[in-house]
C-alpha positions as CSV (number, residue, x, y, z in Angstrom):
1,M,103.5,67.0,24.8
2,I,100.3,65.8,26.5
3,L,98.3,68.4,28.5
4,L,96.3,67.0,31.4
5,L,93.1,68.7,32.5
6,P,92.6,69.4,36.2
7,G,91.4,66.2,38.1
8,F,92.8,63.8,35.5
9,S,96.0,61.8,35.5
10,A,97.7,59.6,33.0
11,A,97.3,55.9,33.6
12,A,100.3,54.4,35.2
13,T,102.4,52.1,33.0
14,Y,104.2,49.3,34.7
15,N,107.6,48.0,33.7
16,L,109.1,44.6,34.2
17,A,110.7,45.6,37.5
18,D,107.2,46.7,38.8
19,L,105.8,43.3,37.7
20,T,108.6,41.5,39.4
21,V,107.8,43.2,42.7
22,L,104.1,42.4,42.3
23,H,105.0,38.8,41.6
24,S,107.2,38.5,44.7
25,E,104.4,40.0,46.8
26,G,101.8,37.7,45.3
27,S,99.6,40.6,44.1
28,A,98.0,38.5,41.4
29,R,95.1,40.8,40.3
30,E,97.2,44.0,40.1
31,F,99.9,42.0,38.2
32,L,97.4,40.8,35.7
33,D,95.9,44.2,35.3
34,H,99.3,45.5,34.1
35,A,101.0,42.5,32.6
36,L,100.3,43.7,29.0
37,D,102.0,47.0,29.8
38,I,105.2,45.2,28.7
39,R,105.8,45.7,25.0
40,P,105.4,42.4,23.0
41,S,109.1,42.5,22.0
42,E,110.1,42.5,25.6
43,R,107.8,39.6,26.8
44,A,110.6,37.1,27.3
45,Q,110.5,33.8,29.2
46,V,110.8,35.6,32.5
47,W,107.6,37.5,31.8
48,K,105.8,34.4,30.5
49,T,106.7,32.4,33.6
50,M,105.5,35.2,35.9
51,V,102.2,35.5,34.0
52,G,101.6,31.8,34.2
53,E,102.2,31.7,38.0
54,M,100.1,34.8,38.7
55,A,97.2,33.5,36.6
56,Q,97.3,30.2,38.5
57,K,97.4,32.0,41.8
58,Y,94.5,34.3,40.8
59,A,92.4,31.3,39.7
60,R,93.1,29.4,42.9
61,T,92.0,32.4,45.0
62,L,88.8,32.6,43.1
63,T,88.0,28.9,43.3
64,T,88.4,28.9,47.1
65,S,86.3,32.0,47.6
66,S,82.6,31.7,48.7
67,E,81.4,33.7,45.7
68,I,83.0,35.0,42.5
69,P,82.1,38.5,41.6
70,R,81.2,39.1,37.9
71,G,84.2,41.4,37.5
72,D,86.6,38.6,38.4
73,F,84.8,36.2,36.0
74,V,85.2,38.8,33.2
75,K,88.9,39.2,34.1
76,M,89.4,35.5,33.9
77,E,87.8,35.4,30.5
78,E,90.0,38.4,29.4
79,I,93.3,36.8,30.4
80,Y,92.3,33.4,28.9
81,R,92.5,35.0,25.5
82,W,96.2,35.8,26.0
83,P,98.2,33.4,23.8
84,V,100.6,32.7,26.7
85,L,97.7,31.4,28.8
86,R,95.6,30.0,26.0
87,Q,98.3,27.4,25.5
88,D,98.5,26.5,29.2
89,D,96.4,23.3,29.7
90,V,96.5,23.6,33.5
91,F,95.2,27.2,33.3
92,R,92.4,26.0,31.0
93,V,91.2,23.6,33.7
94,R,91.4,26.4,36.3
95,R,89.5,28.7,34.0
96,N,86.7,26.1,33.6
97,E,86.5,25.7,37.4
98,V,86.2,29.5,38.0
99,G,83.6,29.9,35.2
100,T,81.5,26.9,36.3
101,K,81.5,28.1,39.9
102,Y,80.5,31.6,38.9
103,L,77.8,30.4,36.5
104,K,76.4,28.0,39.1
105,N,75.7,30.8,41.5
106,C,74.6,33.5,39.1
107,L,72.1,31.2,37.3
108,R,70.2,31.0,40.5
109,A,69.7,34.7,40.5
110,E,66.4,36.4,39.7
111,N,67.9,37.4,36.4
112,P,70.0,34.5,35.4
113,C,73.3,35.2,33.6
114,W,72.5,33.4,30.4
115,N,74.6,35.8,28.3
116,D,77.7,35.0,30.5
117,L,77.0,31.2,30.0
118,V,76.8,31.7,26.2
119,S,80.0,33.7,26.0
120,F,81.8,31.3,28.3
121,W,80.9,28.4,26.1
122,K,81.6,30.1,22.8
123,E,85.0,31.2,24.0
124,D,86.1,27.6,23.9
125,S,83.3,25.4,22.6
126,S,85.8,22.8,21.4
127,D,86.6,21.8,25.1
128,P,84.4,18.7,25.7
129,D,84.8,18.6,29.5
130,M,83.7,22.2,29.8
131,A,80.7,21.7,27.4
132,V,79.5,18.6,29.3
133,G,79.9,20.4,32.6
134,L,77.7,23.3,31.4
135,A,75.2,20.8,30.1
136,E,75.0,19.2,33.5
137,L,74.6,22.7,35.0
138,V,71.5,23.5,33.0
139,K,70.1,20.0,32.4
140,D,66.9,20.8,34.4
141,R,66.5,24.4,33.2
142,S,63.7,24.9,30.7
143,D,64.7,28.6,30.2
144,A,68.3,27.7,29.0
145,P,69.3,29.5,25.8
146,Y,70.6,26.2,24.4
147,S,69.3,22.7,24.2
148,L,71.4,20.1,26.0
149,W,72.2,18.6,22.6
150,T,73.8,21.9,21.4
151,L,76.3,21.6,24.3
152,L,76.7,17.8,24.0
153,E,77.0,17.4,20.2
154,R,80.7,17.9,20.0
155,P,81.8,16.1,23.1
156,L,79.9,12.9,22.1
157,K,81.9,12.8,18.8
158,T,85.2,12.7,20.7
159,P,87.1,9.6,22.0
160,F,86.2,10.9,25.5
161,S,82.5,10.2,24.8
162,E,83.0,6.8,26.5
163,F,83.0,8.6,29.9
164,Y,80.4,11.2,29.1
165,C,77.8,8.7,27.8
166,K,77.8,6.9,31.2
167,K,76.0,9.9,32.7
168,T,72.3,9.6,32.9
169,F,71.4,13.0,31.7
170,V,73.7,12.6,28.7
171,R,72.0,9.3,27.8
172,E,68.6,11.0,28.0
173,A,69.7,13.9,25.7
174,L,71.2,11.4,23.2
175,W,68.0,9.3,23.3
176,K,65.9,12.4,22.6
177,K,68.2,13.4,19.7
178,L,67.9,9.9,18.1
179,E,64.2,9.8,18.7
180,G,63.8,12.9,16.6
181,D,66.2,11.5,13.9
182,Y,64.3,8.2,13.8
183,L,61.0,10.0,13.2
184,K,62.4,12.1,10.4
185,I,64.7,9.5,8.7
186,A,63.8,8.7,5.1
187,R,63.0,5.2,4.1
188,E,66.2,4.8,2.1
189,E,68.4,6.1,4.8
190,S,70.4,4.0,7.2
191,F,69.6,4.5,10.9
192,L,73.0,3.0,11.7
193,G,74.6,5.7,9.5
194,K,72.7,8.3,11.5
195,I,73.9,6.9,14.8
196,E,77.5,6.8,13.5
197,E,77.2,10.5,12.5
198,T,75.9,11.4,15.9
199,I,78.3,9.7,18.3
200,H,81.8,8.4,18.5
201,A,82.2,4.6,18.4
202,D,83.3,4.6,22.1
203,C,79.8,5.9,23.1
204,L,78.0,3.1,21.3
205,P,78.2,0.5,24.2
206,S,76.4,3.0,26.5
207,L,73.7,3.6,23.9
208,I,73.2,-0.2,23.4
209,E,73.0,-0.6,27.2
210,E,70.3,2.1,27.3
211,A,68.4,0.5,24.5
212,R,68.4,-2.9,26.2
213,A,67.0,-1.3,29.4
214,R,64.3,0.6,27.6
215,I,63.1,-2.3,25.5
216,Y,62.1,-4.1,28.7
217,R,61.4,-1.0,30.9
218,P,60.3,1.9,28.6
219,V,60.2,5.4,30.0
220,K,57.6,6.6,27.6
221,D,55.6,5.6,24.5
222,G,57.8,4.8,21.5
223,D,60.8,3.8,23.6
224,R,60.5,0.1,22.8
225,E,60.4,0.7,19.0
226,L,63.4,3.1,19.1
227,A,65.3,0.6,21.3
228,Y,64.6,-2.2,18.9
229,E,65.7,-0.1,15.9
230,I,69.0,0.8,17.7
231,L,69.7,-2.8,18.7
232,S,68.7,-4.1,15.3
233,S,70.8,-1.5,13.4
234,T,73.8,-2.3,15.5
235,R,73.3,-6.0,15.2
236,K,72.7,-6.5,18.9
237,A,69.2,-7.9,18.6
238,D,69.3,-11.7,19.1
239,Q,66.4,-14.0,18.6
240,K,65.3,-13.9,22.2
241,L,65.1,-10.1,22.1
242,K,63.3,-10.2,18.7
243,D,60.7,-12.7,20.0
244,F,60.0,-10.5,23.0
245,F,59.8,-7.2,21.1
246,F,57.8,-8.5,18.1
247,T,55.2,-10.2,20.4
248,L,54.8,-7.1,22.5
249,Y,54.5,-5.0,19.3
250,L,51.4,-7.0,18.3
251,L,49.9,-6.9,21.7
252,E,50.3,-3.1,22.3
253,H,49.6,-0.7,19.4
254,P,50.7,-2.1,16.1
255,S,50.4,-0.1,12.9
256,Q,50.6,-1.1,9.3
257,G,54.1,-1.3,8.0
258,E,57.4,-3.2,8.1
259,L,57.4,-3.8,11.9
260,M,53.8,-5.1,11.7
261,N,54.8,-7.6,9.0
262,L,58.0,-8.7,10.8
263,S,56.0,-9.1,14.1
264,W,53.3,-11.2,12.4
265,N,55.8,-13.5,10.7
266,N,57.9,-13.9,13.8
267,L,54.8,-14.9,15.8
268,T,54.1,-17.6,13.2
269,E,57.6,-19.0,13.8
270,L,57.2,-18.7,17.5
271,G,54.2,-20.9,17.3
272,K,56.5,-23.7,16.1
273,S,58.7,-23.7,19.2
274,A,57.5,-24.3,22.7
275,T,60.9,-23.4,24.1
276,R,60.9,-20.0,22.5
277,R,57.3,-19.4,23.7
278,E,58.2,-20.3,27.2
279,T,61.1,-17.9,27.2
280,V,58.9,-15.0,25.9
281,L,56.2,-15.8,28.5
282,E,58.7,-15.7,31.4
283,E,59.8,-12.2,30.2
284,M,56.2,-11.1,29.9
285,K,55.5,-12.2,33.4
286,N,57.9,-9.5,34.6
287,L,55.9,-6.7,33.0
288,D,53.4,-4.7,35.0
289,P,50.9,-4.0,33.5
290,L,50.8,-6.8,30.9
291,P,50.7,-5.7,27.3
292,D,47.1,-5.6,26.1
293,D,46.4,-2.3,24.3
294,I,45.2,-4.2,21.2
295,M,42.3,-5.7,23.3
296,G,40.8,-2.3,23.7
297,S,41.4,-1.2,20.1
298,M,38.5,0.5,18.2
299,D,39.8,-1.0,15.0
300,L,37.7,-4.2,15.3
301,T,39.1,-5.8,12.1
302,K,42.7,-5.4,13.2
303,K,41.9,-6.4,16.8
304,R,40.2,-9.6,15.6
305,A,43.0,-10.6,13.2
306,I,45.8,-10.1,15.8
307,L,44.1,-11.7,18.7
308,R,43.3,-14.8,16.6
309,H,46.9,-14.9,15.4
310,V,48.2,-14.7,19.0
311,K,45.7,-17.4,20.1
312,A,46.8,-19.7,17.3
313,N,50.6,-19.3,17.9
314,F,51.0,-18.2,21.6
315,P,48.0,-19.5,23.5
316,E,50.1,-19.6,26.7
317,Y,50.0,-15.9,26.9
318,F,46.1,-15.7,27.1
319,D,46.1,-18.5,29.7
320,F,48.4,-16.4,32.0
321,Y,46.7,-13.1,31.1
322,S,43.2,-14.5,32.0
323,E,44.5,-16.0,35.3
324,Q,45.9,-12.6,36.3
325,C,42.7,-10.9,35.4
326,V,40.5,-13.2,37.5
327,A,42.9,-13.1,40.4
328,Y,42.8,-9.3,40.4
329,Y,39.0,-8.9,40.1
330,G,38.5,-11.8,42.5
331,G,40.7,-10.2,45.2
332,K,42.7,-13.4,45.5
333,K,46.1,-11.8,45.0
334,K,47.6,-8.4,45.9
335,F,49.0,-6.3,43.0
336,S,51.2,-3.5,44.2
337,K,50.7,-1.4,41.0
338,G,47.0,-2.1,40.6
339,N,45.3,-3.9,37.8
340,P,47.9,-5.7,35.7
341,T,45.3,-6.4,33.0
342,M,44.0,-3.0,32.1
343,K,41.9,-4.1,29.0
344,C,40.7,-7.4,30.5
345,Q,37.1,-6.2,30.9
346,D,37.0,-5.0,27.3
347,L,38.1,-8.5,26.1
348,M,35.8,-10.4,28.5
349,N,32.8,-8.5,27.4
350,S,33.5,-8.7,23.7
351,D,32.2,-11.2,21.2
352,L,35.8,-12.3,20.7
353,A,36.1,-13.6,24.3
354,S,34.8,-17.1,23.5
355,E,37.3,-17.4,20.7
356,I,40.3,-16.2,22.6
357,L,39.9,-17.3,26.2
358,P,39.1,-20.6,28.0
359,D,35.4,-20.8,28.9
360,T,36.3,-21.5,32.5
361,K,38.1,-18.2,32.8
362,I,35.3,-16.2,31.2
363,Q,32.8,-17.8,33.7
364,Q,35.1,-17.1,36.6
365,F,35.5,-13.5,35.6
366,H,31.8,-12.8,35.4
367,S,31.3,-14.7,38.6
368,V,33.8,-12.6,40.6
369,K,32.6,-9.4,39.0
370,Q,29.1,-10.0,40.4
371,I,30.3,-10.2,43.9
């Protein structure tokens, strides 16, 4: 016998008849609050059907509301753990919609609900759509408890990665991940192997597309080298691309190593083909500013060796470069992005100028500079 103290009452226990009435009335929240009052042995198909319908109704109500209270978010997470709903693919989608809507609002609060985001993700971290959705939600938040890659790692290893990798923020996160892997990779390791460990094969076309874009239009320092390594590892670097990259590598900021040797030897071969040189030059003309970091290098020995090598095998580049330099300083042509030859003065005023540039261009430069 249970004795009740004054002011207290026993919690009401609902039976199947009670739940049937709530179901017919459409009282979804009350139904779900008491659905587990039914003993496991009595949860037959009728009960399962009503639970599924009431859960769907509850979720639809929340997704159409202007704001989802935390209590309802917690309730949705609670019922999602029920086996009868966990196996319902449609309800999983609804649960993701409710959770994402709630998190989108509460993350804007003065005290963002990071704990709720973490618990929401961990409850079903194997769901790729949900993980990518959360990553998109926090992609610009520096205070997020997880890096984007933590959320994206699993999704990009699934066959669905083909669709995820088309998103700009996903490509950026993948690029950042591979950037770190490339810097840490041991000499004997295969970069292709690292790529294959990181993403599903269906994501590879998007990565290659991103690499092709960055080798011509890098977003930051180091992009061109990483882009080349990705394209080379995946056997997508044809001779035209190699000629372009290796020539730029020498003209920008080369360092001793395998890439330096490959670039040096490739330029030697480039010197034997006017057609290949013309193709590279046309690509160079689309760059602004033109590659010329080596011209301002403090390493005089390296600068002298590389500039002489370029002069001997690709003189057309210095012809075009010096023309642009004189045109800029002489005010004969408008350049929307400013000086396209940032290190031109360094070269024109150096002892190497007479070896590398035509005398006429050197004289024209000094003449327009005096005006």
